VEXBARO-205769 format. One record per residue (C-alpha): z, x, y; residue number from 1; residue in three letters; chain. Coordinates in Angstrom, 1 decimal, always signed. Example, Ala and Ser with C-alpha at 12.3 -4.5 7.8 and 13.67 -1.06 7.14 Angstrom:
@up:+7.8; east:+12.3; north:-4.5; paza:1; baro:ALA; keza:A
@up:+7.1; east:+13.7; north:-1.1; paza:2; baro:SER; keza:A
***
This chain:
@up:+131.8; east:+108.2; north:+46.9; paza:1; baro:MET; keza:A
@up:+135.4; east:+107.9; north:+47.6; paza:2; baro:LYS; keza:A
@up:+138.3; east:+110.4; north:+46.9; paza:3; baro:GLU; keza:A
@up:+141.7; east:+109.6; north:+46.6; paza:4; baro:LYS; keza:A
@up:+144.3; east:+112.0; north:+48.5; paza:5; baro:THR; keza:A
@up:+147.8; east:+110.8; north:+47.6; paza:6; baro:ALA; keza:A
@up:+147.6; east:+107.3; north:+46.2; paza:7; baro:GLY; keza:A
@up:+145.5; east:+106.3; north:+49.4; paza:8; baro:LYS; keza:A
@up:+141.4; east:+105.7; north:+49.5; paza:9; baro:ALA; keza:A
@up:+139.1; east:+108.5; north:+51.9; paza:10; baro:VAL; keza:A
@up:+136.2; east:+106.6; north:+53.3; paza:11; baro:TYR; keza:A
@up:+134.1; east:+109.5; north:+53.6; paza:12; baro:ARG; keza:A
@up:+131.5; east:+108.9; north:+56.8; paza:13; baro:ALA; keza:A
@up:+127.5; east:+108.1; north:+55.7; paza:14; baro:THR; keza:A
@up:+124.4; east:+108.1; north:+57.2; paza:15; baro:TYR; keza:A
@up:+124.1; east:+104.2; north:+58.3; paza:16; baro:TYR; keza:A
@up:+127.2; east:+104.4; north:+60.3; paza:17; baro:ASP; keza:A
@up:+126.3; east:+107.2; north:+62.6; paza:18; baro:TYR; keza:A
@up:+123.1; east:+105.1; north:+63.1; paza:19; baro:LEU; keza:A
@up:+125.4; east:+102.2; north:+63.8; paza:20; baro:LEU; keza:A
@up:+127.1; east:+104.0; north:+66.4; paza:21; baro:ALA; keza:A
@up:+124.0; east:+105.6; north:+67.7; paza:22; baro:ALA; keza:A
@up:+122.9; east:+102.4; north:+67.9; paza:23; baro:VAL; keza:A
@up:+125.4; east:+101.0; north:+69.7; paza:24; baro:VAL; keza:A
@up:+126.0; east:+104.2; north:+72.7; paza:25; baro:VAL; keza:A
@up:+122.5; east:+103.2; north:+73.6; paza:26; baro:VAL; keza:A
@up:+122.7; east:+99.3; north:+74.0; paza:27; baro:ILE; keza:A
@up:+125.7; east:+99.7; north:+76.4; paza:28; baro:PHE; keza:A
@up:+124.3; east:+103.1; north:+77.8; paza:29; baro:ALA; keza:A
@up:+121.3; east:+101.1; north:+78.8; paza:30; baro:ALA; keza:A
@up:+121.8; east:+99.4; north:+81.5; paza:31; baro:PRO; keza:A
@up:+123.5; east:+102.4; north:+83.5; paza:32; baro:LEU; keza:A
@up:+119.8; east:+103.6; north:+83.5; paza:33; baro:LEU; keza:A
@up:+118.6; east:+101.1; north:+85.5; paza:34; baro:SER; keza:A
@up:+120.9; east:+102.9; north:+88.4; paza:35; baro:PHE; keza:A
@up:+119.2; east:+105.7; north:+88.5; paza:36; baro:VAL; keza:A
@up:+116.1; east:+106.2; north:+90.3; paza:37; baro:LYS; keza:A
@up:+114.5; east:+108.8; north:+92.1; paza:38; baro:ALA; keza:A
@up:+114.9; east:+108.9; north:+95.7; paza:39; baro:PRO; keza:A
@up:+112.0; east:+108.2; north:+97.9; paza:40; baro:SER; keza:A
@up:+112.2; east:+110.1; north:+100.8; paza:41; baro:SER; keza:A
@up:+110.7; east:+107.8; north:+104.2; paza:42; baro:PRO; keza:A
@up:+107.3; east:+108.4; north:+106.3; paza:43; baro:ALA; keza:A
@up:+108.5; east:+108.0; north:+109.5; paza:44; baro:LYS; keza:A
@up:+111.3; east:+107.8; north:+111.9; paza:45; baro:ALA; keza:A
@up:+110.9; east:+105.1; north:+115.3; paza:46; baro:ILE; keza:A
@up:+112.4; east:+106.3; north:+118.6; paza:47; baro:VAL; keza:A
@up:+113.7; east:+103.4; north:+120.7; paza:48; baro:TYR; keza:A
@up:+113.9; east:+103.6; north:+124.5; paza:49; baro:ARG; keza:A
@up:+115.5; east:+100.5; north:+126.5; paza:50; baro:ASN; keza:A
@up:+114.6; east:+98.4; north:+123.0; paza:51; baro:ASN; keza:A
@up:+110.9; east:+99.1; north:+123.2; paza:52; baro:ALA; keza:A
@up:+109.1; east:+101.7; north:+120.5; paza:53; baro:VAL; keza:A
@up:+108.1; east:+104.7; north:+122.1; paza:54; baro:VAL; keza:A
@up:+106.7; east:+106.8; north:+118.6; paza:55; baro:SER; keza:A
@up:+106.3; east:+107.0; north:+115.2; paza:56; baro:GLU; keza:A
@up:+106.6; east:+110.2; north:+114.0; paza:57; baro:LEU; keza:A
@up:+106.2; east:+111.7; north:+111.0; paza:58; baro:ASN; keza:A
@up:+108.9; east:+113.3; north:+109.0; paza:59; baro:LEU; keza:A
@up:+106.1; east:+115.2; north:+106.7; paza:60; baro:SER; keza:A
@up:+104.8; east:+117.3; north:+109.4; paza:61; baro:GLU; keza:A
@up:+107.0; east:+119.5; north:+111.6; paza:62; baro:ASN; keza:A
@up:+107.4; east:+118.6; north:+115.8; paza:63; baro:SER; keza:A
@up:+109.4; east:+118.4; north:+118.5; paza:64; baro:VAL; keza:A
@up:+109.2; east:+115.4; north:+120.8; paza:65; baro:THR; keza:A
@up:+110.6; east:+115.3; north:+124.2; paza:66; baro:SER; keza:A
@up:+111.6; east:+111.5; north:+124.9; paza:67; baro:VAL; keza:A
@up:+113.1; east:+111.5; north:+128.1; paza:68; baro:GLY; keza:A
@up:+115.7; east:+113.7; north:+128.7; paza:69; baro:ASN; keza:A
@up:+116.1; east:+114.7; north:+125.2; paza:70; baro:MET; keza:A
@up:+114.3; east:+116.7; north:+122.7; paza:71; baro:LYS; keza:A
@up:+113.8; east:+115.6; north:+119.4; paza:72; baro:ILE; keza:A
@up:+112.9; east:+117.6; north:+116.2; paza:73; baro:GLU; keza:A
@up:+111.2; east:+117.0; north:+112.5; paza:74; baro:VAL; keza:A
@up:+111.6; east:+119.5; north:+109.9; paza:75; baro:LYS; keza:A
@up:+112.0; east:+119.1; north:+106.3; paza:76; baro:ASP; keza:A
@up:+111.9; east:+115.3; north:+106.1; paza:77; baro:LYS; keza:A
@up:+115.3; east:+115.0; north:+108.4; paza:78; baro:LYS; keza:A
@up:+115.3; east:+114.7; north:+112.6; paza:79; baro:ILE; keza:A
@up:+118.1; east:+115.3; north:+114.7; paza:80; baro:ARG; keza:A
@up:+118.6; east:+115.5; north:+118.6; paza:81; baro:VAL; keza:A
@up:+117.8; east:+118.8; north:+119.3; paza:82; baro:LEU; keza:A
@up:+118.3; east:+119.3; north:+122.8; paza:83; baro:GLU; keza:A
@up:+120.5; east:+116.7; north:+125.3; paza:84; baro:THR; keza:A
@up:+121.5; east:+116.0; north:+128.7; paza:85; baro:ASP; keza:A
@up:+124.2; east:+113.7; north:+128.0; paza:86; baro:CYS; keza:A
@up:+128.0; east:+114.4; north:+128.5; paza:87; baro:PRO; keza:A
@up:+129.5; east:+114.5; north:+125.7; paza:88; baro:ASN; keza:A
@up:+126.3; east:+115.0; north:+123.0; paza:89; baro:GLN; keza:A
@up:+127.7; east:+113.1; north:+120.0; paza:90; baro:ILE; keza:A
@up:+123.9; east:+111.8; north:+118.9; paza:91; baro:CYS; keza:A
@up:+123.5; east:+115.5; north:+119.0; paza:92; baro:LYS; keza:A
@up:+126.3; east:+116.8; north:+116.7; paza:93; baro:HIS; keza:A
@up:+125.7; east:+113.9; north:+114.7; paza:94; baro:ALA; keza:A
@up:+123.6; east:+116.5; north:+112.5; paza:95; baro:GLY; keza:A
@up:+120.4; east:+115.5; north:+110.9; paza:96; baro:TRP; keza:A
@up:+119.3; east:+112.3; north:+109.3; paza:97; baro:ILE; keza:A
@up:+116.7; east:+111.8; north:+106.9; paza:98; baro:SER; keza:A
@up:+118.0; east:+108.8; north:+104.3; paza:99; baro:GLN; keza:A
@up:+116.5; east:+104.8; north:+104.8; paza:100; baro:PRO; keza:A
@up:+119.0; east:+103.2; north:+106.9; paza:101; baro:GLY; keza:A
@up:+119.9; east:+106.5; north:+109.0; paza:102; baro:GLN; keza:A
@up:+119.6; east:+106.2; north:+112.2; paza:103; baro:SER; keza:A
@up:+120.8; east:+108.4; north:+115.3; paza:104; baro:LEU; keza:A
@up:+122.5; east:+107.1; north:+119.1; paza:105; baro:VAL; keza:A
@up:+121.9; east:+108.2; north:+122.5; paza:106; baro:CYS; keza:A
@up:+123.4; east:+105.6; north:+124.8; paza:107; baro:LEU; keza:A
@up:+123.9; east:+107.0; north:+127.8; paza:108; baro:PRO; keza:A
@up:+120.6; east:+108.0; north:+127.2; paza:109; baro:ASN; keza:A
@up:+119.4; east:+104.1; north:+125.7; paza:110; baro:LYS; keza:A
@up:+118.3; east:+105.9; north:+122.5; paza:111; baro:VAL; keza:A
@up:+117.8; east:+105.0; north:+118.8; paza:112; baro:VAL; keza:A
@up:+115.9; east:+106.8; north:+116.4; paza:113; baro:VAL; keza:A
@up:+115.8; east:+104.6; north:+113.2; paza:114; baro:GLU; keza:A
@up:+114.3; east:+105.7; north:+109.4; paza:115; baro:ILE; keza:A
@up:+113.4; east:+101.9; north:+108.5; paza:116; baro:PRO; keza:A
@up:+113.9; east:+101.0; north:+105.1; paza:117; baro:VAL; keza:A
@up:+111.6; east:+99.3; north:+103.0; paza:118; baro:ASP; keza:A
@up:+112.8; east:+96.4; north:+102.2; paza:119; baro:HIS; keza:A
@up:+109.1; east:+94.9; north:+101.0; paza:120; baro:GLN; keza:A
@up:+109.3; east:+97.2; north:+97.3; paza:121; baro:ASN; keza:A
@up:+112.8; east:+96.1; north:+96.9; paza:122; baro:GLY; keza:A
@up:+114.6; east:+98.5; north:+98.3; paza:123; baro:LYS; keza:A
@up:+117.4; east:+97.0; north:+100.4; paza:124; baro:TYR; keza:A
@up:+120.6; east:+98.6; north:+101.4; paza:125; baro:ASP; keza:A
@up:+123.3; east:+95.6; north:+101.5; paza:126; baro:VAL; keza:A
@up:+123.5; east:+93.3; north:+98.9; paza:127; baro:ILE; keza:A
@up:+126.5; east:+90.5; north:+99.7; paza:128; baro:SER; keza:A
@up:+127.4; east:+87.7; north:+97.6; paza:129; baro:TYR; keza:A
***
């Protein structure tokens, strides 16, 4: 029912107005939910030395592995360089990595530790148009 206040009609929202507003919010918010994905924990890390695969480390098992003059630690589904004899120890100071696509590189020892990206399950690290 419309009420008159000082010569002007005042409109009161009805149940259908709120229902229409809720439908509009859901329609515009639904595409945003497609971008929200639960982070998956990677299963392994690959260690390369001189461009050859030295080992594949399971990230779900805590361990310490020696590769040349380096020690690589796996703990709580993360990996890091624990010890190294290279001059600046940049790889050691890089810290922990845990996401697909991240890597640790030690140039003096020619070692690369990489967590591979799973391209087969639709997980891309870069999309370019």
